[in-house]
PDB file of N, CA, C and O in Angstrom:
ATOM      1  N   MET A   1     -11.122  -1.031   2.781  1.00  0.00           N
ATOM      2  CA  MET A   1     -11.181   0.625   2.949  1.00  0.00           C
ATOM      3  C   MET A   1     -10.371   0.783   4.407  1.00  0.00           C
ATOM      4  O   MET A   1     -10.541   0.037   5.371  1.00  0.00           O
ATOM      5  N   SER A   2      -9.567   1.781   4.358  1.00  0.00           N
ATOM      6  CA  SER A   2      -8.964   2.121   5.597  1.00  0.00           C
ATOM      7  C   SER A   2      -9.145   3.760   5.806  1.00  0.00           C
ATOM      8  O   SER A   2      -8.971   4.593   4.917  1.00  0.00           O
ATOM      9  N   PRO A   3      -9.507   4.019   7.086  1.00  0.00           N
ATOM     10  CA  PRO A   3      -9.599   5.357   7.279  1.00  0.00           C
ATOM     11  C   PRO A   3      -8.350   6.137   7.497  1.00  0.00           C
ATOM     12  O   PRO A   3      -7.354   5.643   8.025  1.00  0.00           O
ATOM     13  N   GLY A   4      -8.429   7.469   7.044  1.00  0.00           N
ATOM     14  CA  GLY A   4      -7.211   8.203   7.466  1.00  0.00           C
ATOM     15  C   GLY A   4      -6.517   8.752   6.147  1.00  0.00           C
ATOM     16  O   GLY A   4      -5.729   9.688   6.286  1.00  0.00           O
ATOM     17  N   GLY A   5      -6.750   8.238   4.873  1.00  0.00           N
ATOM     18  CA  GLY A   5      -6.376   9.054   3.853  1.00  0.00           C
ATOM     19  C   GLY A   5      -4.837   8.997   3.721  1.00  0.00           C
ATOM     20  O   GLY A   5      -4.150   8.357   4.518  1.00  0.00           O
ATOM     21  N   ALA A   6      -4.311   9.709   2.655  1.00  0.00           N
ATOM     22  CA  ALA A   6      -2.880   9.852   2.365  1.00  0.00           C
ATOM     23  C   ALA A   6      -2.143  10.701   3.576  1.00  0.00           C
ATOM     24  O   ALA A   6      -2.743  11.522   4.270  1.00  0.00           O
ATOM     25  N   LEU A   7      -1.084  10.450   3.680  1.00  0.00           N
ATOM     26  CA  LEU A   7      -0.138  11.057   4.794  1.00  0.00           C
ATOM     27  C   LEU A   7       1.169  11.737   4.381  1.00  0.00           C
ATOM     28  O   LEU A   7       1.866  11.249   3.491  1.00  0.00           O
ATOM     29  N   GLY A   8       1.486  12.802   4.991  1.00  0.00           N
ATOM     30  CA  GLY A   8       2.787  13.403   4.632  1.00  0.00           C
ATOM     31  C   GLY A   8       3.138  13.518   3.277  1.00  0.00           C
ATOM     32  O   GLY A   8       2.473  14.232   2.527  1.00  0.00           O
ATOM     33  N   THR A   9       4.318  12.759   2.808  1.00  0.00           N
ATOM     34  CA  THR A   9       4.816  12.880   1.402  1.00  0.00           C
ATOM     35  C   THR A   9       3.948  11.989   0.325  1.00  0.00           C
ATOM     36  O   THR A   9       4.212  12.055  -0.876  1.00  0.00           O
ATOM     37  N   VAL A  10       2.862  11.126   0.847  1.00  0.00           N
ATOM     38  CA  VAL A  10       2.196  10.183   0.005  1.00  0.00           C
ATOM     39  C   VAL A  10       0.978  11.226  -0.300  1.00  0.00           C
ATOM     40  O   VAL A  10       0.475  11.949   0.561  1.00  0.00           O
ATOM     41  N   SER A  11       0.575  11.178  -1.717  1.00  0.00           N
ATOM     42  CA  SER A  11      -0.647  11.760  -2.212  1.00  0.00           C
ATOM     43  C   SER A  11      -1.278  10.910  -3.045  1.00  0.00           C
ATOM     44  O   SER A  11      -0.824   9.813  -3.370  1.00  0.00           O
ATOM     45  N   ALA A  12      -2.541  11.467  -3.491  1.00  0.00           N
ATOM     46  CA  ALA A  12      -3.431  10.605  -4.428  1.00  0.00           C
ATOM     47  C   ALA A  12      -2.481  10.400  -5.797  1.00  0.00           C
ATOM     48  O   ALA A  12      -2.459   9.356  -6.449  1.00  0.00           O
ATOM     49  N   GLU A  13      -1.775  11.488  -6.071  1.00  0.00           N
ATOM     50  CA  GLU A  13      -0.925  11.567  -7.249  1.00  0.00           C
ATOM     51  C   GLU A  13       0.218  10.386  -7.402  1.00  0.00           C
ATOM     52  O   GLU A  13       0.432   9.633  -8.352  1.00  0.00           O
ATOM     53  N   ASN A  14       0.838  10.490  -6.195  1.00  0.00           N
ATOM     54  CA  ASN A  14       1.987   9.529  -6.273  1.00  0.00           C
ATOM     55  C   ASN A  14       1.773   8.201  -5.479  1.00  0.00           C
ATOM     56  O   ASN A  14       2.755   7.493  -5.255  1.00  0.00           O
ATOM     57  N   PHE A  15       0.581   7.846  -5.061  1.00  0.00           N
ATOM     58  CA  PHE A  15       0.284   6.846  -4.362  1.00  0.00           C
ATOM     59  C   PHE A  15       0.685   5.492  -5.170  1.00  0.00           C
ATOM     60  O   PHE A  15       0.284   5.422  -6.332  1.00  0.00           O
ATOM     61  N   GLY A  16       1.408   4.466  -4.672  1.00  0.00           N
ATOM     62  CA  GLY A  16       1.869   3.360  -5.398  1.00  0.00           C
ATOM     63  C   GLY A  16       3.022   3.436  -6.238  1.00  0.00           C
ATOM     64  O   GLY A  16       3.331   2.496  -6.971  1.00  0.00           O
ATOM     65  N   THR A  17       3.698   4.533  -6.175  1.00  0.00           N
ATOM     66  CA  THR A  17       5.001   4.745  -6.818  1.00  0.00           C
ATOM     67  C   THR A  17       6.131   4.540  -6.166  1.00  0.00           C
ATOM     68  O   THR A  17       7.202   4.875  -6.671  1.00  0.00           O
ATOM     69  N   GLY A  18       6.059   3.994  -5.021  1.00  0.00           N
ATOM     70  CA  GLY A  18       7.135   3.720  -4.019  1.00  0.00           C
ATOM     71  C   GLY A  18       7.473   4.879  -2.902  1.00  0.00           C
ATOM     72  O   GLY A  18       8.294   4.699  -2.002  1.00  0.00           O
ATOM     73  N   VAL A  19       6.749   6.055  -3.081  1.00  0.00           N
ATOM     74  CA  VAL A  19       6.785   7.037  -2.137  1.00  0.00           C
ATOM     75  C   VAL A  19       6.215   6.393  -0.787  1.00  0.00           C
ATOM     76  O   VAL A  19       5.125   5.822  -0.774  1.00  0.00           O
ATOM     77  N   THR A  20       6.978   6.517   0.282  1.00  0.00           N
ATOM     78  CA  THR A  20       6.120   5.876   1.655  1.00  0.00           C
ATOM     79  C   THR A  20       6.296   6.920   2.734  1.00  0.00           C
ATOM     80  O   THR A  20       7.301   7.629   2.681  1.00  0.00           O
ATOM     81  N   ASP A  21       5.529   7.064   3.586  1.00  0.00           N
ATOM     82  CA  ASP A  21       5.465   7.775   4.827  1.00  0.00           C
ATOM     83  C   ASP A  21       4.727   7.044   5.778  1.00  0.00           C
ATOM     84  O   ASP A  21       3.997   6.124   5.411  1.00  0.00           O
ATOM     85  N   TYR A  22       4.857   7.401   7.128  1.00  0.00           N
ATOM     86  CA  TYR A  22       4.335   6.579   8.294  1.00  0.00           C
ATOM     87  C   TYR A  22       3.645   7.544   9.318  1.00  0.00           C
ATOM     88  O   TYR A  22       4.136   8.615   9.676  1.00  0.00           O
ATOM     89  N   ARG A  23       2.516   7.064   9.721  1.00  0.00           N
ATOM     90  CA  ARG A  23       1.831   7.883  10.946  1.00  0.00           C
ATOM     91  C   ARG A  23       2.620   7.664  12.120  1.00  0.00           C
ATOM     92  O   ARG A  23       2.556   8.552  12.970  1.00  0.00           O
ATOM     93  N   ASN A  24       3.364   6.659  12.357  1.00  0.00           N
ATOM     94  CA  ASN A  24       4.130   6.547  13.545  1.00  0.00           C
ATOM     95  C   ASN A  24       5.666   6.023  13.034  1.00  0.00           C
ATOM     96  O   ASN A  24       5.915   4.817  13.056  1.00  0.00           O
ATOM     97  N   PRO A  25       6.492   6.825  12.659  1.00  0.00           N
ATOM     98  CA  PRO A  25       7.833   6.336  12.150  1.00  0.00           C
ATOM     99  C   PRO A  25       8.436   5.420  13.244  1.00  0.00           C
ATOM    100  O   PRO A  25       8.918   4.336  12.916  1.00  0.00           O
ATOM    101  N   ARG A  26       8.421   5.821  14.520  1.00  0.00           N
ATOM    102  CA  ARG A  26       9.153   4.896  15.457  1.00  0.00           C
ATOM    103  C   ARG A  26       8.451   3.644  15.583  1.00  0.00           C
ATOM    104  O   ARG A  26       9.182   2.705  15.896  1.00  0.00           O
ATOM    105  N   LEU A  27       7.272   3.385  15.428  1.00  0.00           N
ATOM    106  CA  LEU A  27       6.609   2.088  15.375  1.00  0.00           C
ATOM    107  C   LEU A  27       6.957   1.267  14.250  1.00  0.00           C
ATOM    108  O   LEU A  27       7.246   0.075  14.353  1.00  0.00           O
ATOM    109  N   ALA A  28       6.922   2.002  13.030  1.00  0.00           N
ATOM    110  CA  ALA A  28       7.409   1.447  11.884  1.00  0.00           C
ATOM    111  C   ALA A  28       8.739   0.748  12.025  1.00  0.00           C
ATOM    112  O   ALA A  28       8.883  -0.444  11.754  1.00  0.00           O
ATOM    113  N   GLU A  29       9.737   1.560  12.473  1.00  0.00           N
ATOM    114  CA  GLU A  29      10.993   1.203  12.519  1.00  0.00           C
ATOM    115  C   GLU A  29      11.102  -0.039  13.465  1.00  0.00           C
ATOM    116  O   GLU A  29      11.717  -1.059  13.156  1.00  0.00           O
ATOM    117  N   ALA A  30      10.500   0.133  14.543  1.00  0.00           N
ATOM    118  CA  ALA A  30      10.388  -1.137  15.522  1.00  0.00           C
ATOM    119  C   ALA A  30      10.112  -2.267  14.963  1.00  0.00           C
ATOM    120  O   ALA A  30      10.826  -3.230  15.242  1.00  0.00           O
ATOM    121  N   LEU A  31       9.049  -2.417  14.071  1.00  0.00           N
ATOM    122  CA  LEU A  31       8.334  -3.486  13.363  1.00  0.00           C
ATOM    123  C   LEU A  31       9.288  -4.011  12.373  1.00  0.00           C
ATOM    124  O   LEU A  31       9.229  -5.199  12.056  1.00  0.00           O
ATOM    125  N   ARG A  32      10.153  -3.228  11.865  1.00  0.00           N
ATOM    126  CA  ARG A  32      11.073  -3.527  10.857  1.00  0.00           C
ATOM    127  C   ARG A  32      12.168  -4.332  11.552  1.00  0.00           C
ATOM    128  O   ARG A  32      12.445  -5.490  11.243  1.00  0.00           O
ATOM    129  N   VAL A  33      12.821  -3.570  12.598  1.00  0.00           N
ATOM    130  CA  VAL A  33      13.894  -4.294  13.488  1.00  0.00           C
ATOM    131  C   VAL A  33      13.574  -5.618  14.040  1.00  0.00           C
ATOM    132  O   VAL A  33      14.404  -6.526  13.980  1.00  0.00           O
ATOM    133  N   LEU A  34      12.375  -5.785  14.594  1.00  0.00           N
ATOM    134  CA  LEU A  34      11.767  -7.038  14.990  1.00  0.00           C
ATOM    135  C   LEU A  34      11.449  -8.118  14.036  1.00  0.00           C
ATOM    136  O   LEU A  34      11.182  -9.279  14.345  1.00  0.00           O
ATOM    137  N   GLY A  35      11.508  -7.591  12.770  1.00  0.00           N
ATOM    138  CA  GLY A  35      11.263  -8.725  11.672  1.00  0.00           C
ATOM    139  C   GLY A  35      10.039  -8.796  11.034  1.00  0.00           C
ATOM    140  O   GLY A  35       9.866  -9.510  10.046  1.00  0.00           O
ATOM    141  N   PHE A  36       8.983  -7.950  11.638  1.00  0.00           N
ATOM    142  CA  PHE A  36       7.570  -8.002  11.216  1.00  0.00           C
ATOM    143  C   PHE A  36       7.418  -7.466   9.778  1.00  0.00           C
ATOM    144  O   PHE A  36       6.449  -7.829   9.110  1.00  0.00           O
ATOM    145  N   VAL A  37       8.445  -6.517   9.214  1.00  0.00           N
ATOM    146  CA  VAL A  37       8.411  -5.809   8.019  1.00  0.00           C
ATOM    147  C   VAL A  37       9.650  -6.145   7.303  1.00  0.00           C
ATOM    148  O   VAL A  37      10.714  -5.922   7.880  1.00  0.00           O
ATOM    149  N   GLN A  38       9.652  -6.623   6.193  1.00  0.00           N
ATOM    150  CA  GLN A  38      10.783  -7.124   5.297  1.00  0.00           C
ATOM    151  C   GLN A  38      11.303  -5.850   4.737  1.00  0.00           C
ATOM    152  O   GLN A  38      12.490  -5.561   4.885  1.00  0.00           O
ATOM    153  N   HIS A  39      10.450  -5.042   4.078  1.00  0.00           N
ATOM    154  CA  HIS A  39      11.025  -3.933   3.254  1.00  0.00           C
ATOM    155  C   HIS A  39       9.924  -2.770   3.170  1.00  0.00           C
ATOM    156  O   HIS A  39       8.946  -3.023   2.466  1.00  0.00           O
ATOM    157  N   PHE A  40       9.966  -1.713   3.711  1.00  0.00           N
ATOM    158  CA  PHE A  40       8.979  -0.617   3.413  1.00  0.00           C
ATOM    159  C   PHE A  40       8.755  -0.205   2.009  1.00  0.00           C
ATOM    160  O   PHE A  40       9.701   0.120   1.292  1.00  0.00           O
ATOM    161  N   GLY A  41       7.571  -0.208   1.611  1.00  0.00           N
ATOM    162  CA  GLY A  41       7.215   0.184   0.211  1.00  0.00           C
ATOM    163  C   GLY A  41       7.079  -1.164  -0.725  1.00  0.00           C
ATOM    164  O   GLY A  41       6.912  -1.092  -1.942  1.00  0.00           O
ATOM    165  N   ALA A  42       7.168  -2.344  -0.033  1.00  0.00           N
ATOM    166  CA  ALA A  42       7.102  -3.475  -1.148  1.00  0.00           C
ATOM    167  C   ALA A  42       5.707  -4.141  -1.255  1.00  0.00           C
ATOM    168  O   ALA A  42       5.521  -5.062  -2.050  1.00  0.00           O
ATOM    169  N   GLY A  43       4.856  -3.732  -0.553  1.00  0.00           N
ATOM    170  CA  GLY A  43       3.247  -4.182  -0.614  1.00  0.00           C
ATOM    171  C   GLY A  43       2.755  -4.114  -1.754  1.00  0.00           C
ATOM    172  O   GLY A  43       2.477  -5.113  -2.417  1.00  0.00           O
ATOM    173  N   ILE A  44       2.574  -2.889  -2.147  1.00  0.00           N
ATOM    174  CA  ILE A  44       1.912  -2.779  -3.510  1.00  0.00           C
ATOM    175  C   ILE A  44       2.568  -3.341  -4.754  1.00  0.00           C
ATOM    176  O   ILE A  44       1.854  -3.673  -5.701  1.00  0.00           O
ATOM    177  N   PRO A  45       3.613  -3.440  -4.797  1.00  0.00           N
ATOM    178  CA  PRO A  45       4.317  -4.058  -6.115  1.00  0.00           C
ATOM    179  C   PRO A  45       4.145  -5.579  -5.883  1.00  0.00           C
ATOM    180  O   PRO A  45       3.839  -6.298  -6.834  1.00  0.00           O
ATOM    181  N   THR A  46       4.337  -6.093  -4.628  1.00  0.00           N
ATOM    182  CA  THR A  46       4.039  -7.454  -4.456  1.00  0.00           C
ATOM    183  C   THR A  46       2.728  -8.035  -4.853  1.00  0.00           C
ATOM    184  O   THR A  46       2.619  -9.054  -5.535  1.00  0.00           O
ATOM    185  N   ALA A  47       1.554  -7.196  -4.300  1.00  0.00           N
ATOM    186  CA  ALA A  47       0.241  -7.525  -4.629  1.00  0.00           C
ATOM    187  C   ALA A  47       0.077  -7.413  -6.118  1.00  0.00           C
ATOM    188  O   ALA A  47      -0.623  -8.295  -6.614  1.00  0.00           O
ATOM    189  N   GLU A  48       0.625  -6.424  -7.015  1.00  0.00           N
ATOM    190  CA  GLU A  48       0.368  -6.371  -8.240  1.00  0.00           C
ATOM    191  C   GLU A  48       0.975  -7.536  -9.036  1.00  0.00           C
ATOM    192  O   GLU A  48       0.380  -8.099  -9.954  1.00  0.00           O
ATOM    193  N   ARG A  49       2.229  -7.856  -8.603  1.00  0.00           N
ATOM    194  CA  ARG A  49       2.894  -8.947  -9.238  1.00  0.00           C
ATOM    195  C   ARG A  49       2.110 -10.303  -9.024  1.00  0.00           C
ATOM    196  O   ARG A  49       1.871 -11.039  -9.981  1.00  0.00           O
ATOM    197  N   GLU A  50       1.712 -10.614  -7.708  1.00  0.00           N
ATOM    198  CA  GLU A  50       1.020 -11.840  -7.647  1.00  0.00           C
ATOM    199  C   GLU A  50      -0.313 -11.911  -8.236  1.00  0.00           C
ATOM    200  O   GLU A  50      -0.726 -13.002  -8.629  1.00  0.00           O
ATOM    201  N   LEU A  51      -1.021 -10.870  -8.337  1.00  0.00           N
ATOM    202  CA  LEU A  51      -2.318 -10.773  -8.817  1.00  0.00           C
ATOM    203  C   LEU A  51      -2.055 -11.111 -10.460  1.00  0.00           C
ATOM    204  O   LEU A  51      -2.747 -11.954 -11.030  1.00  0.00           O
ATOM    205  N   GLN A  52      -1.074 -10.429 -11.100  1.00  0.00           N
ATOM    206  CA  GLN A  52      -0.834 -10.639 -12.460  1.00  0.00           C
ATOM    207  C   GLN A  52      -0.468 -12.240 -12.748  1.00  0.00           C
ATOM    208  O   GLN A  52      -0.869 -12.939 -13.678  1.00  0.00           O
ATOM    209  N   ARG A  53       0.376 -12.578 -11.706  1.00  0.00           N
ATOM    210  CA  ARG A  53       0.987 -14.195 -11.861  1.00  0.00           C
ATOM    211  C   ARG A  53      -0.255 -15.097 -11.777  1.00  0.00           C
ATOM    212  O   ARG A  53      -0.311 -16.181 -12.359  1.00  0.00           O
ATOM    213  N   ASN A  54      -1.203 -14.617 -11.056  1.00  0.00           N
ATOM    214  CA  ASN A  54      -2.577 -15.589 -10.833  1.00  0.00           C
ATOM    215  C   ASN A  54      -3.537 -15.364 -11.985  1.00  0.00           C
ATOM    216  O   ASN A  54      -4.537 -16.070 -12.115  1.00  0.00           O
ATOM    217  N   GLY A  55      -3.224 -14.350 -12.845  1.00  0.00           N
ATOM    218  CA  GLY A  55      -4.311 -13.978 -13.968  1.00  0.00           C
ATOM    219  C   GLY A  55      -5.395 -13.224 -13.637  1.00  0.00           C
ATOM    220  O   GLY A  55      -6.457 -13.258 -14.258  1.00  0.00           O
ATOM    221  N   ASN A  56      -5.140 -12.444 -12.545  1.00  0.00           N
ATOM    222  CA  ASN A  56      -6.213 -11.534 -12.063  1.00  0.00           C
ATOM    223  C   ASN A  56      -5.933 -10.035 -12.573  1.00  0.00           C
ATOM    224  O   ASN A  56      -4.782  -9.792 -12.935  1.00  0.00           O
ATOM    225  N   PRO A  57      -6.809  -9.098 -12.625  1.00  0.00           N
ATOM    226  CA  PRO A  57      -6.516  -7.756 -13.054  1.00  0.00           C
ATOM    227  C   PRO A  57      -5.841  -7.067 -12.006  1.00  0.00           C
ATOM    228  O   PRO A  57      -6.002  -7.524 -10.874  1.00  0.00           O
ATOM    229  N   PRO A  58      -5.128  -6.077 -12.145  1.00  0.00           N
ATOM    230  CA  PRO A  58      -4.430  -5.278 -11.317  1.00  0.00           C
ATOM    231  C   PRO A  58      -5.404  -4.724 -10.085  1.00  0.00           C
ATOM    232  O   PRO A  58      -6.595  -4.553 -10.347  1.00  0.00           O
ATOM    233  N   PRO A  59      -4.944  -4.459  -8.828  1.00  0.00           N
ATOM    234  CA  PRO A  59      -5.757  -3.812  -7.972  1.00  0.00           C
ATOM    235  C   PRO A  59      -5.974  -2.400  -8.308  1.00  0.00           C
ATOM    236  O   PRO A  59      -5.195  -1.724  -8.981  1.00  0.00           O
ATOM    237  N   GLU A  60      -7.052  -2.004  -7.812  1.00  0.00           N
ATOM    238  CA  GLU A  60      -7.738  -0.559  -8.135  1.00  0.00           C
ATOM    239  C   GLU A  60      -7.568   0.073  -6.707  1.00  0.00           C
ATOM    240  O   GLU A  60      -8.122  -0.357  -5.696  1.00  0.00           O
ATOM    241  N   PHE A  61      -6.692   1.195  -6.768  1.00  0.00           N
ATOM    242  CA  PHE A  61      -6.670   2.046  -5.599  1.00  0.00           C
ATOM    243  C   PHE A  61      -7.310   3.366  -5.607  1.00  0.00           C
ATOM    244  O   PHE A  61      -7.146   4.129  -6.559  1.00  0.00           O
ATOM    245  N   GLY A  62      -8.033   3.674  -4.590  1.00  0.00           N
ATOM    246  CA  GLY A  62      -8.758   5.037  -4.332  1.00  0.00           C
ATOM    247  C   GLY A  62      -8.188   5.680  -3.050  1.00  0.00           C
ATOM    248  O   GLY A  62      -8.222   5.140  -1.944  1.00  0.00           O
ATOM    249  N   VAL A  63      -7.655   6.907  -3.322  1.00  0.00           N
ATOM    250  CA  VAL A  63      -6.868   7.728  -2.235  1.00  0.00           C
ATOM    251  C   VAL A  63      -7.533   9.144  -2.012  1.00  0.00           C
ATOM    252  O   VAL A  63      -7.544   9.960  -2.934  1.00  0.00           O
ATOM    253  N   ASP A  64      -7.943   9.352  -1.100  1.00  0.00           N
ATOM    254  CA  ASP A  64      -8.500  10.915  -0.763  1.00  0.00           C
ATOM    255  C   ASP A  64      -8.334  11.367   0.512  1.00  0.00           C
ATOM    256  O   ASP A  64      -7.813  10.573   1.295  1.00  0.00           O
ATOM    257  N   GLY A  65      -8.631  12.386   0.897  1.00  0.00           N
ATOM    258  CA  GLY A  65      -8.345  12.903   2.124  1.00  0.00           C
ATOM    259  C   GLY A  65      -8.816  12.199   3.341  1.00  0.00           C
ATOM    260  O   GLY A  65      -8.248  12.353   4.422  1.00  0.00           O
ATOM    261  N   ALA A  66      -9.900  11.389   3.175  1.00  0.00           N
ATOM    262  CA  ALA A  66     -10.484  10.745   4.460  1.00  0.00           C
ATOM    263  C   ALA A  66     -10.192   9.182   4.433  1.00  0.00           C
ATOM    264  O   ALA A  66     -10.192   8.566   5.499  1.00  0.00           O
ATOM    265  N   SER A  67      -9.959   8.570   3.301  1.00  0.00           N
ATOM    266  CA  SER A  67      -9.734   7.217   3.405  1.00  0.00           C
ATOM    267  C   SER A  67      -8.776   6.639   2.156  1.00  0.00           C
ATOM    268  O   SER A  67      -8.494   7.345   1.187  1.00  0.00           O
ATOM    269  N   MET A  68      -8.373   5.426   2.294  1.00  0.00           N
ATOM    270  CA  MET A  68      -7.777   4.733   1.161  1.00  0.00           C
ATOM    271  C   MET A  68      -8.590   3.466   0.889  1.00  0.00           C
ATOM    272  O   MET A  68      -9.099   2.847   1.824  1.00  0.00           O
ATOM    273  N   ARG A  69      -8.729   3.041  -0.490  1.00  0.00           N
ATOM    274  CA  ARG A  69      -9.273   2.070  -0.510  1.00  0.00           C
ATOM    275  C   ARG A  69      -8.713   1.020  -1.710  1.00  0.00           C
ATOM    276  O   ARG A  69      -8.268   1.543  -2.732  1.00  0.00           O
ATOM    277  N   VAL A  70      -8.725  -0.206  -1.622  1.00  0.00           N
ATOM    278  CA  VAL A  70      -8.362  -1.090  -2.570  1.00  0.00           C
ATOM    279  C   VAL A  70      -9.185  -2.159  -3.014  1.00  0.00           C
ATOM    280  O   VAL A  70      -9.714  -2.851  -2.145  1.00  0.00           O
ATOM    281  N   THR A  71      -9.429  -2.469  -4.456  1.00  0.00           N
ATOM    282  CA  THR A  71     -10.245  -3.267  -4.824  1.00  0.00           C
ATOM    283  C   THR A  71      -9.480  -4.313  -5.517  1.00  0.00           C
ATOM    284  O   THR A  71      -8.617  -4.027  -6.347  1.00  0.00           O
ATOM    285  N   VAL A  72      -9.819  -5.676  -5.150  1.00  0.00           N
ATOM    286  CA  VAL A  72      -9.195  -6.719  -5.771  1.00  0.00           C
ATOM    287  C   VAL A  72     -10.114  -7.637  -6.429  1.00  0.00           C
ATOM    288  O   VAL A  72     -10.860  -8.368  -5.779  1.00  0.00           O
ATOM    289  N   ARG A  73     -10.077  -7.620  -7.848  1.00  0.00           N
ATOM    290  CA  ARG A  73     -11.127  -8.448  -8.573  1.00  0.00           C
ATOM    291  C   ARG A  73     -10.597  -9.889  -9.029  1.00  0.00           C
ATOM    292  O   ARG A  73      -9.429 -10.135  -9.330  1.00  0.00           O
ATOM    293  N   VAL A  74     -11.483 -10.644  -9.027  1.00  0.00           N
ATOM    294  CA  VAL A  74     -11.307 -11.970  -9.406  1.00  0.00           C
ATOM    295  C   VAL A  74     -11.821 -12.417 -10.695  1.00  0.00           C
ATOM    296  O   VAL A  74     -12.983 -12.249 -11.066  1.00  0.00           O
ATOM    297  N   VAL A  75     -10.846 -13.030 -11.399  1.00  0.00           N
ATOM    298  CA  VAL A  75     -11.238 -13.566 -12.874  1.00  0.00           C
ATOM    299  C   VAL A  75     -12.006 -15.019 -12.735  1.00  0.00           C
ATOM    300  O   VAL A  75     -11.329 -15.951 -12.302  1.00  0.00           O
ATOM    301  N   SER A  76     -13.091 -15.206 -13.007  1.00  0.00           N
ATOM    302  CA  SER A  76     -13.636 -16.615 -13.018  1.00  0.00           C
ATOM    303  C   SER A  76     -13.603 -17.421 -14.140  1.00  0.00           C
ATOM    304  O   SER A  76     -14.063 -18.563 -14.094  1.00  0.00           O
TER     305      SER A  76
END
């Protein structure tokens, strides 16, 4: 769970569809230039793909005005 909720152009309706926005765009760009970020907007598709490859159900996301939540379930 992360406090803060959706921001800018990201909403509960379009979350996870590739729409991105940043609380601090300058910091985000600096992290990209320094090599700490490979590609903006790649995290959710990567997590979904790897969970599927591993035989797990897809992640479940909850987004509202106050927080964002992801649940990753394990198949035993």
